[in-house]
C-alpha positions as CSV (number, residue, x, y, z in Angstrom):
1,M,0.0,0.0,0.0
2,T,1.4,3.4,-0.9
3,T,1.8,6.1,1.8
4,S,1.2,9.3,-0.1
5,S,-1.6,11.6,0.9
6,D,-1.8,13.1,-2.6
7,S,-5.0,11.1,-3.3
8,I,-6.8,13.6,-1.0
9,E,-6.4,16.6,-3.2
10,S,-5.8,19.3,-0.6
11,P,-6.4,20.1,3.1
12,D,-9.5,22.0,1.9
13,T,-10.9,19.0,0.0
14,A,-13.3,16.7,2.0
15,I,-13.8,13.1,0.9
16,G,-16.9,11.5,2.4
17,F,-17.0,7.9,3.6
18,G,-19.9,5.9,5.0
19,F,-19.5,4.2,8.4
20,A,-19.4,0.7,6.7
21,E,-16.5,1.9,4.5
22,I,-14.5,3.2,7.5
23,A,-15.2,-0.1,9.3
24,Y,-13.9,-2.0,6.4
25,L,-10.7,0.1,6.2
26,I,-10.1,-0.4,9.9
27,R,-10.8,-4.2,9.8
28,R,-8.5,-4.7,6.8
29,F,-5.4,-4.1,8.9
30,D,-4.7,-6.1,12.1
31,T,-2.7,-3.6,14.0
32,D,-3.0,-2.1,17.5
33,A,-3.5,1.3,15.9
34,A,-6.4,0.0,13.8
35,K,-8.1,-1.4,16.9
36,K,-7.6,1.9,18.7
37,S,-9.1,3.8,15.7
38,G,-12.2,1.6,15.9
39,Q,-12.5,2.5,19.6
40,V,-11.9,6.3,19.1
41,L,-14.4,6.4,16.2
42,R,-16.9,4.3,18.2
43,L,-17.1,1.7,15.4
44,E,-16.0,-1.4,17.3
45,E,-19.2,-3.3,16.8
46,E,-19.3,-2.4,13.1
47,V,-15.7,-3.5,12.6
48,R,-16.6,-6.9,14.1
49,S,-19.6,-7.3,11.8
50,D,-19.0,-9.3,8.6
51,P,-22.1,-8.0,6.8
52,I,-21.2,-4.4,7.5
53,C,-17.6,-4.7,6.4
54,I,-18.6,-6.6,3.3
55,A,-21.0,-3.8,2.5
56,G,-18.2,-1.3,3.1
57,G,-15.8,-3.1,0.8
58,S,-18.5,-3.3,-1.9
59,S,-19.3,0.4,-1.6
60,L,-15.6,1.3,-1.9
61,L,-15.4,-0.9,-5.0
62,G,-18.5,0.7,-6.5
63,R,-17.2,4.2,-6.0
64,G,-13.8,3.5,-7.6
65,F,-12.0,3.6,-4.3
66,A,-10.9,0.0,-4.7
67,S,-10.3,-2.6,-7.4
68,V,-10.2,-6.3,-7.6
69,E,-7.0,-8.2,-8.6
70,D,-6.1,-11.2,-6.5
71,D,-7.7,-9.4,-3.6
72,L,-9.5,-6.1,-3.1
73,E,-6.9,-3.3,-3.6
74,L,-7.5,0.1,-2.2
75,E,-7.3,3.1,-4.5
76,G,-7.6,6.9,-4.4
77,P,-8.4,8.6,-1.1
78,A,-9.0,5.2,0.6
79,V,-5.3,4.6,0.6
80,P,-4.1,7.5,2.8
81,T,-7.2,7.2,5.0
82,A,-6.5,3.5,5.6
83,Y,-2.9,4.2,6.3
84,A,-3.6,6.8,8.9
85,L,-6.2,4.7,10.6
86,S,-4.0,1.6,10.7
87,R,-0.7,3.3,11.6
88,A,-1.8,6.1,13.8
89,M,0.3,7.1,16.8
90,R,-2.0,9.8,18.2
91,W,-5.8,10.4,18.1
92,T,-7.2,13.8,19.2
93,E,-10.9,14.3,19.7
94,I,-11.6,18.0,19.4
95,S,-15.0,19.2,20.6
96,L,-16.0,22.7,19.5
97,V,-18.8,24.1,21.6
98,D,-20.8,27.2,20.7
99,G,-23.6,27.2,23.2
100,E,-26.2,25.6,21.0
101,K,-24.3,22.6,19.6
102,T,-21.0,20.7,19.7
103,D,-19.1,19.9,16.6
104,T,-16.5,17.2,16.8
105,V,-13.3,16.6,14.8
106,V,-11.0,13.6,15.2
107,H,-7.4,14.2,14.3
108,V,-5.7,11.0,13.3
109,E,-1.9,11.2,13.1
110,S,0.5,8.6,11.7
111,D,4.1,8.7,10.7
112,K,3.5,9.7,7.1
113,V,-0.2,10.6,6.8
114,S,-2.4,12.7,9.1
115,V,-6.1,13.3,8.5
116,L,-8.9,15.3,10.1
117,M,-12.2,13.4,10.3
118,Q,-15.6,15.0,11.0
119,P,-18.8,13.0,11.6
120,R,-21.8,14.1,9.5
121,T,-25.3,12.9,8.8
122,L,-26.2,9.2,8.9
123,A,-22.9,8.2,10.4
124,T,-20.9,9.4,7.5
125,W,-17.3,10.7,8.0
126,F,-15.7,13.5,6.0
127,V,-12.0,13.3,5.8
128,F,-9.5,16.1,5.2
129,A,-5.8,15.7,4.7
130,Q,-3.6,17.6,7.1
131,D,-1.2,19.9,5.3
132,P,2.1,18.0,5.6
133,D,4.0,21.3,6.0
134,T,1.9,22.0,9.2
135,S,2.6,20.4,12.5
136,G,-0.2,18.5,14.3
137,A,-0.2,21.1,17.1
138,D,-0.4,24.0,14.6
139,A,-3.3,22.2,12.8
140,Q,-5.2,21.9,16.0
141,L,-4.5,25.5,16.9
142,S,-5.9,26.6,13.5
143,L,-9.1,24.8,14.2
144,L,-9.5,26.5,17.6
145,Q,-8.8,29.9,16.1
146,E,-11.4,29.4,13.4
147,H,-13.9,28.3,15.9
148,R,-13.3,31.4,18.0
149,R,-13.5,33.6,14.8
150,T,-17.0,32.2,14.0
151,H,-18.1,31.8,17.6
152,P,-16.4,34.4,19.8
153,E,-17.7,32.9,23.0
154,G,-17.2,29.3,21.9
155,T,-15.2,26.9,24.0
156,A,-13.4,23.7,23.2
157,F,-12.2,20.5,24.7
158,I,-9.4,18.4,23.4
159,R,-8.7,14.8,24.4
160,V,-5.4,13.4,23.2
161,K,-5.2,9.6,23.1
162,T,-2.4,7.1,22.4
163,T,-2.3,3.3,22.7
164,S,-0.9,3.8,26.2
165,G,-2.9,6.6,27.7
166,E,-4.6,10.0,27.2
167,D,-4.6,13.6,28.3
168,H,-7.1,16.5,27.9
169,L,-7.3,20.3,27.9
170,L,-10.3,22.6,28.3
171,I,-10.0,25.9,26.3
172,R,-12.1,29.1,26.4
173,P,-11.7,32.7,25.2
174,D,-10.3,35.1,27.9
175,G,-10.6,38.7,26.7
176,L,-8.3,38.9,23.7
177,G,-6.5,35.8,24.8
178,W,-7.2,32.4,26.1
179,A,-7.7,30.4,29.2
180,V,-7.1,26.7,29.7
181,G,-8.1,24.2,32.3
182,K,-7.4,20.7,33.4
183,V,-9.2,18.3,35.7
184,I,-6.3,17.2,38.0
185,D,-8.5,15.8,40.7
186,P,-12.1,14.6,39.8
187,T,-13.3,15.7,43.3
188,K,-12.1,19.3,42.8
189,D,-12.9,22.1,40.4
190,V,-11.0,22.6,37.2
191,E,-7.6,24.1,37.6
192,E,-7.5,27.1,35.2
193,T,-4.7,29.2,33.8
194,A,-5.9,32.5,32.2
195,G,-4.3,35.4,30.4
196,L,-2.6,33.3,27.7
197,D,-1.7,34.5,24.3
198,T,-1.7,32.4,21.2
199,S,1.9,31.1,21.7
200,D,1.0,30.2,25.2
201,L,-2.0,28.2,24.0
202,L,0.1,26.4,21.4
203,A,2.6,25.4,24.2
204,W,-0.3,24.0,26.2
205,I,-1.6,22.1,23.2
206,R,1.9,20.6,22.6
207,Q,2.2,19.6,26.3
208,T,-1.2,17.9,26.1
209,R,0.0,16.0,23.0
210,G,3.1,14.8,24.9
211,E,5.5,17.1,23.1
212,A,7.9,19.6,24.5
213,R,6.4,23.0,25.2
């Protein structure tokens, strides 16, 4: 399987996949990362279902995202999507809250391909390629800045997961800057740090991702 993300045309281009198609892509690869992807995307039952995965493979074939030689071979945008899901090292659930609703984005990062996945109607997933010239932390910061631009009072919650653990960060606007919070002790209130500028927020995001601040 190739590892290029070129099949997803650009970071601004969304490719839609049905849940059965995503389940098939996850089940196709027997890796710890694939199993974790199934958990994060809440598709564990679908991944275990033979009829659903057969339907997913059939749908990919019918859409031109797979072809048949000796076996079903993935093509087009299914290739980088499958690679990210089966080789991911980090999964970040980003919840963007605007008071009326919550939008969720799942950032799936592997060694060579990273994608942003957003759930849509009828359990479909829209997949965007992350710009390879942008770091994962910067990509997440960009999402938060856009959310604030469209919803000035909007808040966010990021939950970073690996196969060995997870961390989280609460984020809200604070005047012209930002405030972040963490639940250190479930029996106590959130411990908040306010008065942050954008570079401070980026440092907190990096720390939550397990990177140096």
